[in-house]
N, CA, C and O of each residue as an XYZ file, in Angstrom:
328
protein
N     208.585   -108.259     23.972
C     207.501   -108.280     24.705
C     207.647   -109.174     25.913
O     208.319   -110.200     25.815
N     207.016   -108.822     27.125
C     207.229   -109.519     28.385
C     206.543   -110.820     28.235
O     205.607   -111.017     27.460
N     207.080   -111.712     29.044
C     206.503   -113.133     29.116
C     205.028   -112.725     29.837
O     204.960   -111.871     30.721
N     203.871   -113.460     29.328
C     202.648   -113.089     29.869
C     202.594   -113.626     31.289
O     201.862   -113.074     32.111
N     203.293   -114.616     31.594
C     203.380   -115.070     33.025
C     203.918   -113.913     34.070
O     203.471   -113.747     35.205
N     204.760   -113.303     33.575
C     205.302   -112.206     34.392
C     204.379   -111.143     34.441
O     204.469   -110.357     35.384
N     203.467   -110.979     33.549
C     202.626   -109.695     33.576
C     201.495   -109.830     34.693
O     200.745   -108.866     34.847
N     201.322   -110.995     35.498
C     200.423   -111.348     36.337
C     200.818   -110.395     37.699
O     201.860   -109.757     37.850
N     199.870   -110.475     38.476
C     200.012   -109.720     39.805
C     201.133   -110.211     40.532
O     201.240   -111.434     40.618
N     202.015   -109.462     41.088
C     203.263   -109.845     41.712
C     202.902   -110.576     42.989
O     201.875   -110.321     43.619
N     203.784   -111.493     43.343
C     203.532   -112.303     44.649
C     203.701   -111.483     45.817
O     204.606   -110.660     45.946
N     202.619   -111.781     46.841
C     202.787   -111.105     48.079
C     203.267   -112.050     49.089
O     203.372   -113.251     48.839
N     203.563   -111.531     50.236
C     204.153   -112.317     51.388
C     203.024   -113.338     51.765
O     203.438   -114.325     52.374
N     201.969   -113.299     51.574
C     200.777   -114.149     52.033
C     200.449   -115.128     50.902
O     199.491   -115.878     51.095
N     201.056   -115.211     49.852
C     200.631   -116.013     48.795
C     201.328   -117.469     49.032
O     202.555   -117.549     49.068
N     200.505   -118.607     49.190
C     201.169   -120.029     49.459
C     202.088   -120.229     48.366
O     201.797   -119.767     47.263
N     203.245   -120.911     48.554
C     204.345   -121.255     47.447
C     204.468   -122.754     47.431
O     204.592   -123.397     48.474
N     204.428   -123.354     46.131
C     204.901   -124.735     46.052
C     206.212   -124.599     45.356
O     206.322   -123.975     44.300
N     207.404   -125.308     46.080
C     208.658   -125.280     45.384
C     208.772   -126.596     44.708
O     208.403   -127.599     45.319
N     209.285   -126.696     43.410
C     209.252   -127.791     42.651
C     210.963   -127.961     42.278
O     211.581   -127.047     41.732
N     211.519   -129.097     42.612
C     212.785   -129.267     42.388
C     213.180   -130.163     41.089
O     212.400   -130.860     40.440
N     214.509   -129.993     40.870
C     214.842   -130.585     39.471
C     214.668   -132.212     39.651
O     214.621   -132.845     38.597
N     214.584   -132.829     40.677
C     214.269   -134.316     40.685
C     212.695   -134.522     40.781
O     212.245   -135.609     41.144
N     211.957   -133.568     40.482
C     210.376   -133.769     40.582
C     209.798   -133.964     41.903
O     208.659   -134.401     42.064
N     210.740   -133.577     43.031
C     210.105   -133.529     44.348
C     209.613   -132.180     44.518
O     210.000   -131.240     43.824
N     208.745   -132.087     45.457
C     208.151   -130.655     45.715
C     207.770   -130.555     47.194
O     207.530   -131.532     47.904
N     207.739   -129.301     47.581
C     207.210   -129.061     49.065
C     206.280   -127.926     49.036
O     206.296   -127.139     48.090
N     205.486   -127.802     50.007
C     205.152   -128.882     51.033
C     204.552   -130.001     50.381
O     204.005   -129.901     49.283
N     204.641   -131.097     51.049
C     204.191   -132.437     50.455
C     202.649   -132.541     50.448
O     202.084   -133.162     49.548
N     201.958   -131.932     51.452
C     200.494   -131.994     51.439
C     199.762   -130.912     50.670
O     198.535   -130.813     50.679
N     200.609   -130.072     49.975
C     199.993   -129.168     49.111
C     199.843   -127.782     49.856
O     200.554   -127.544     50.833
N     198.962   -126.911     49.417
C     198.926   -125.705     50.160
C     197.338   -125.306     50.218
O     196.600   -125.894     49.427
N     196.817   -124.419     51.038
C     195.542   -124.042     51.114
C     195.585   -122.728     50.575
O     196.431   -121.916     50.949
N     194.562   -122.422     49.559
C     194.455   -121.222     48.973
C     193.248   -120.588     49.281
O     192.200   -121.125     48.923
N     193.231   -119.363     49.985
C     192.053   -118.649     50.460
C     191.235   -118.168     49.278
O     191.744   -118.042     48.164
N     189.946   -117.898     49.534
C     189.050   -117.292     48.411
C     189.727   -116.115     47.957
O     190.294   -115.320     48.707
N     189.649   -116.015     46.610
C     190.358   -114.923     45.939
C     191.838   -114.964     45.994
O     192.469   -113.956     45.676
N     192.430   -116.017     46.362
C     193.901   -116.062     46.576
C     194.612   -116.733     45.359
O     193.969   -117.086     44.371
N     195.738   -116.869     45.449
C     196.584   -117.471     44.481
C     197.624   -118.161     45.047
O     198.054   -117.861     46.161
N     198.155   -119.225     44.264
C     199.317   -120.001     44.744
C     200.508   -119.656     43.658
O     200.287   -119.279     42.507
N     201.803   -119.854     44.233
C     202.893   -119.368     43.432
C     203.653   -120.802     43.342
O     203.774   -121.542     44.318
N     204.128   -121.084     42.101
C     204.919   -122.392     41.842
C     206.384   -121.790     41.578
O     206.608   -121.032     40.634
N     207.291   -122.168     42.435
C     208.718   -121.836     42.293
C     209.379   -123.089     41.860
O     209.505   -124.105     42.544
N     209.820   -122.887     40.547
C     210.232   -124.080     39.855
C     211.785   -124.011     39.656
O     212.265   -122.960     39.233
N     212.581   -125.061     39.935
C     213.948   -125.051     39.805
C     214.196   -126.218     38.576
O     214.142   -127.429     38.792
N     214.453   -125.662     37.373
C     214.476   -126.567     36.209
C     215.823   -127.451     36.371
O     216.798   -127.003     36.975
N     215.804   -128.708     35.802
C     217.060   -129.350     35.564
C     217.728   -128.861     34.298
O     217.071   -128.238     33.465
N     218.906   -129.102     34.139
C     219.854   -128.688     32.979
C     219.106   -129.099     31.713
O     218.601   -130.214     31.581
N     219.067   -128.228     30.877
C     218.588   -128.400     29.478
C     217.061   -128.582     29.308
O     216.584   -128.886     28.215
N     216.326   -128.394     30.381
C     214.768   -128.359     30.370
C     214.308   -126.996     30.512
O     214.917   -126.165     31.186
N     213.138   -126.737     29.824
C     212.626   -125.431     29.983
C     211.125   -125.422     30.023
O     210.550   -124.337     29.932
N     210.442   -126.529     30.151
C     208.869   -126.675     30.342
C     208.731   -127.592     31.622
O     209.476   -128.552     31.820
N     207.721   -127.213     32.466
C     207.372   -128.046     33.645
C     205.854   -128.268     33.428
O     205.118   -127.314     33.178
N     205.430   -129.438     33.520
C     204.018   -129.917     33.467
C     203.454   -130.326     34.802
O     204.103   -131.114     35.490
N     202.305   -129.861     35.223
C     201.999   -130.168     36.569
C     200.545   -130.859     36.515
O     199.702   -130.278     35.832
N     200.233   -131.862     37.071
C     198.914   -132.552     37.097
C     198.637   -132.642     38.476
O     199.470   -132.745     39.377
N     197.193   -132.588     38.598
C     196.738   -132.427     40.027
C     196.021   -133.861     40.307
O     195.420   -134.467     39.420
N     196.146   -134.309     41.572
C     195.457   -135.608     41.788
C     194.301   -135.495     42.769
O     193.501   -136.405     42.984
N     194.282   -134.199     43.391
C     193.124   -134.100     44.486
C     192.816   -132.481     44.535
O     193.765   -131.698     44.583
N     191.584   -132.053     44.523
C     191.345   -130.658     44.736
C     190.092   -130.716     45.624
O     189.108   -131.331     45.212
N     190.077   -130.161     46.713
C     188.915   -130.066     47.677
C     188.400   -128.799     47.966
O     189.242   -127.902     47.984
N     187.209   -128.476     48.203
C     186.727   -127.239     48.733
C     186.126   -127.489     50.147
O     185.617   -128.572     50.438
N     186.203   -126.455     51.005
C     185.663   -126.486     52.268
C     185.221   -125.249     52.829
O     185.754   -124.277     52.295
N     184.443   -124.996     53.704
C     184.048   -123.766     54.293
C     184.471   -123.682     55.739
O     184.007   -124.469     56.565
N     185.363   -122.721     56.071
C     185.896   -122.484     57.505
C     185.267   -121.126     57.891
O     185.570   -120.081     57.316
N     184.335   -121.208     58.942
C     183.892   -119.937     59.370
C     184.957   -119.021     60.039
O     185.891   -119.461     60.710
N     184.738   -117.775     59.805
C     185.827   -116.732     60.198
C     185.392   -116.573     61.698
O     184.223   -116.677     62.069
N     186.470   -116.305     62.529
C     186.344   -116.087     63.941
C     186.173   -114.535     64.125
O     186.817   -113.813     63.364
N     185.381   -113.978     65.044
C     185.295   -112.674     64.954
C     186.565   -112.145     65.563
O     187.246   -112.813     66.341
N     186.880   -110.828     65.154
C     187.994   -110.155     65.429
C     188.229   -109.900     66.936
O     189.364   -109.841     67.409
N     187.160   -109.759     67.632
C     187.155   -109.362     68.981
C     186.291   -110.525     69.663
O     185.317   -111.000     69.081
N     186.717   -110.974     70.982
C     186.075   -111.867     71.728
C     184.819   -111.244     72.467
O     185.024   -110.140     72.970
N     183.724   -111.707     72.592
C     182.743   -111.367     73.401
C     182.099   -112.379     74.432
O     182.172   -113.593     74.240
N     181.564   -111.919     75.360
C     181.160   -112.909     76.380
C     181.976   -113.281     77.570
O     182.906   -112.561     77.934
N     181.689   -114.276     78.129
C     182.505   -114.685     79.400
C     182.944   -116.051     79.191
O     182.143   -116.824     78.665
N     184.109   -116.472     79.526
C     184.606   -117.768     79.376
C     184.952   -118.106     80.738
O     185.634   -117.328     81.406
N     184.489   -119.328     81.255
C     184.886   -119.786     82.556
C     185.720   -120.954     82.536
O     185.328   -121.919     81.880
N     186.822   -121.016     83.159
C     187.736   -122.224     83.027
C     187.775   -122.869     84.521
O     187.887   -122.199     85.547
N     187.670   -124.186     84.470
C     187.817   -124.962     85.779
C     186.417   -124.784     86.379
O     185.490   -124.205     85.812
N     186.367   -125.430     87.770
C     185.087   -125.543     88.546
C     185.091   -124.227     89.450
O     186.135   -123.638     89.733
N     184.054   -123.895     89.799
C     183.893   -122.855     90.679
C     182.200   -122.531     90.781
O     181.311   -123.128     90.174
N     182.074   -121.561     91.602
C     180.532   -121.149     91.828
C     180.323   -120.059     91.076
O     179.214   -119.525     91.058
């Protein structure tokens, strides 16, 4: 039977990834931003003789970022003029 974790939706090119190294360092250091309905991928490189990785979170924040329209409308003036 397949591992349940492998049965999840496959990673896409837009999924943010956190890389975890055998020495417990990870990158990107500041974490990642997950869009609504998005997911994050953990790419874990285990040290020799280890087979479990436990992750604890120290900060989770939510925010609202308005979406910009796909096309610009109106007039933008740059500099001074009449």
